N, C-alpha and C positions, 0 to 999 in steps of 0.2 A: 735476355732475361732483366729487365728494366725492373731498378729497385725505387724507392721515393723517401725521402725521409718523414719520418712518421710526422713530425709537425703539421704535414702537408695531406696526409690523410683525414679523412672526418671518422671521427669518432660519437660512439652512439651514448657513450658512459663517460662523466666524469667524476672524478673524488669528491669534487663539494657534491653531489648526487647522493651518497653513500647517506646509509643510517648512523645513528650516534648510542653508543652504548646505554644501557641505563646507567643513574648511581643515585646512591643516597639521599632522599626527599624531590626529588625530579615529581614535576604533578602533571596534572593530563594532557598542560596546552608542551608541557616539554615533550612527553610522548608522543606528543600528533609531530611536531615540530622535528622531532629526531626519527621520524618514518622517513626511510629513502624514497629519492625525486626521481622513483623511477617507475614504467609499467602502471601494475594496477593502485600501485600507494601515489603513485602520483592523477593517475584517474580519479580514486577517491576523493584529492584536496579538491580535486574542482568541481566535482559534486557538488562539496560541504560548501563551498563557492558561491553557485549557486544557486542554492538551497537560503543562502543566508542574503542573498544579492535581490532575488527576488520577494523574501521578507521584505525586505529591504524597501521594496520598487513598488510595495501591493500589487505582484503578480501571482496567481495561480501556484497554491505545491498540491497536487492531488498525489494520493500516496493512494495507490493501487495495492488490498489486499487477498490475501490466499487464506485459509483454512489453517492452515499450518504456524500462521504468525500469529493467531489467538494460545492454538493451542501449546507453541514454546515460550506461553508468559511476558509475551509482549506488551498486550493489553498497555502496563504503566506507562509503559516509553511512549504509545502512541496518546493518549492520552497529553499526556505532560505539553506536546509537541503544541496537541490543535492548543490549552492554557495560556500559550506562550501565540497564538495567532500564529503558530509556523505553517501548519496543515490545515488550508483554506477549504478539500473538500476528500472525503474518505470515501471510498468505493472500495465494495469486497464484494465477493462471493456468496453464492448459498451458504455453501456448509463453515464459512467464519463467522455468519452469521450465527448457526446453529451454533456454531462453540462458543463463541459470545454471551448467546441468552444464556446456555444451560451454567457457565461461570458468573452469569450474575443471578441465577435465578438459585441454581444448587451447590454452587462453588466445586462442580468437576464436571468433564466432560471427557471426552475421548475411550469409546468402546472397543473391547474386541470384536471385530471386524471376524476375524477366522471363527471365532467360538460362538457369535452369534449365529453366524451363518448357515451353518449345521445344523440347528432347530429351526432357524426362521426366525429367529427374534431380533436380529441387528435390526439395529435403525426403529424399533417398535418403543420406546419411550412413549407412555402414554399422557404425561406433562407435556415435554415438550414439542409432540405433534400436534395434540390437541390446543394448545396454547398459542402457538407459533402462527398457526394454520387461523386460528380466531381472529391472531390480530391483524395477518391478512384480510379476512371477511371483513373487518371493522374499517381498513384502510381502504379497500374497494370503492365501501358505502360513505365515507368521509371523502374520498380526494386529497386520499397520501400517499404517499409512494412508500415501497416496504422497508426501507432503512427508517422512513419516521414514524411509522407503525410498530415497529418493534421498540424504536426507544418510546413513544406516548404507553406502548402496553407496558415496557419494565419500569416508567414513571410511578404508573399508577399501582401496581404491584402488592401486595400488602404482607408477602414474604418472598424477602431477596436476601440470598444467603452474601452474595458478597456485590450489590450492586457500584463499587468503588471498582471496580474490575472492568466493568461493560463499557467498550467503545462506543456501540452504539447510543447505551445511555448516557453515555460521557457525551457526544456530540447534538445527541437535544439539547441537552442541560445548555449546552454552551453555545447554540443555535451554531452550528458547524455542520451544512451538507452533509449527510451521510446516506450514501444508497448501497441497495442490494440488488445482484443481479443475479437473476436466478438461471438454470437450465433445468427445466422440466425434464423428472425422470431418475437425474442426478441427485437427489438430494433427499436424506431419508425424509425429512417431515411430509415429501409426495407419497410416502406408501399408505401416510394414514387416513384412516377412514374419514375424518374432518375435513380433508386435504379438498380444494377448489380448485381447479385448473383459474378459472377467468380470475380470480381473486390476487391467485401468485402472478399470472398473467398483468394483468390490471398496475397491479404496485410496482412489479419491476419495471417494467413497460415504463412509467413514471417515473422514475428514478434512473430508467436512459434518457429521456430528454432532459431532465438533471442533470447529470451526469455530463452532457452535450452542450448545457447552459455555463456548468463553471471552467470548460475549454477553451471558451471563449476567450476569458482571462490570462492564456497562458499565453497571449501573443506578445515577443520580444521579451524576454525574460522570466517566463514561467517553467516549472521542473513539473517534471510528471517523473513518479517513483512506482515501476511495478516489483510489490516485494510478496515474491515467493508466489506466482500465480500461473501457472505451466500454460494455459487456456483460455479459461472463460477471461479474467481481465483483460488480456492484449486483443483476444477480439472484441470483446466491448469496446473499448478503446478507440482502436479503425475505424468502427464503426460510429461512434460517437464524435470523434476526429471531423470524420468525413461529414456530417452534417451541421457540425460550428462554421466546417469550412464551405462548404455549401449556401450556407445563409451570411458566411461574413467576407465575400469576395477572395476568398481565397485563404483568410487568416483563421485560423493564429497560425503561428511560424517564429522559428527560431525564438527558439524554447528546449531547454536542457531532458534528455529523458534518459532515465538508469531501472535498469533491468537486475535485483539483488537474489539468489537466488541460490541453494545449495547446487544445480547443476543448470547444466546453458540448455535451453530448450529452442527448438528450430519457432516456434512463434511467436516469446518473447522477443526473440532477437528479431524479427522482421519487424514485426507492426508496433512494437514499444521501440526497441536500437535503431531500428535503418528508418525503414519508411516514413516513419512521420517526420523524421529530421532530412527529408530529401532537401525542402523548399527551405529551408538556413532553419541550424542549430545544430546539436551535439548529444552524440546517444553514447551510452555507457553501459558495458557491461560486468557486474563487481560479483562474482563467486564465493560464495561461503553462510558457511552456516547461519541460519535465521536468529539463534538464540547470543550468535559473538556482533555479527557484521550488524542489524539492527540499533542494537545498542551504543556501538561502537558510533555510527553514523550520526545518531540523536547527539552523544554528545559532544561531538565533532561542531555538531551545526551548534550547538549551544556557547558550545567555547568560543565558535566563528564570531558570536553576535556581543559573545561580552568581551573579546578584543576591540573589536570594532567601534565601541562606545554607544 
């Protein structure tokens, strides 16, 4: 048996990486600085720094949303990041757009699926289905994308309960590209008598092209955040990235990706965290509840930018 002095043994954890305990009067910056410089806390800091760097350098910061992000009350946080010019493109699946529309229009969303499924009333809200499908049809006729069509419809609607809570309306007013990526048959508004498959397909496909265009600006320092979409947005992102690289001679490369969700899934891991950065860049998985982690990330980014002056 051979032994070695402990100073010759590589150690993965050092004392200076430990967390700091709370004390009276601590600021949010103190809290962030007091996180341990270990594992996911270290990854979290890297993602925050990457977003701040991208904002400073004029690179894209693309946020992709699942419906649960809207349902957990995070619209004000995302709207603030858009107002600050931090989020440069916002993409979402169809369910996120529906919840966003209902919050703006009625001030409430998210029905009891099990109860409505028993009698066939699930997803059959008249106003939601009719008004959104009418917006898509107008969008097809006018050459708009689905996100733009919904934003425009909200901007002219005379009876909105909470317009200040709509991500799509806010993006429209701020001039931030907002795209909606539908999955035919997967969303309640496709059940509605007013649904037009042609309009849904046309406006959503136009948004796919717009996302591919925004992805070009990821090159050499951009950031992609996948917030709570387990299937649709990771699949759409991978194809849009392929289009961008096909037209850009292999670019964009050397950007940062982060999947932030309540649990880890195969598609986000492969299509967001791993495959897109094989040609250069870094990918992270941060697991936690959206209603805690997304505000934490947003506050940390704003704090980081303020510290940099």
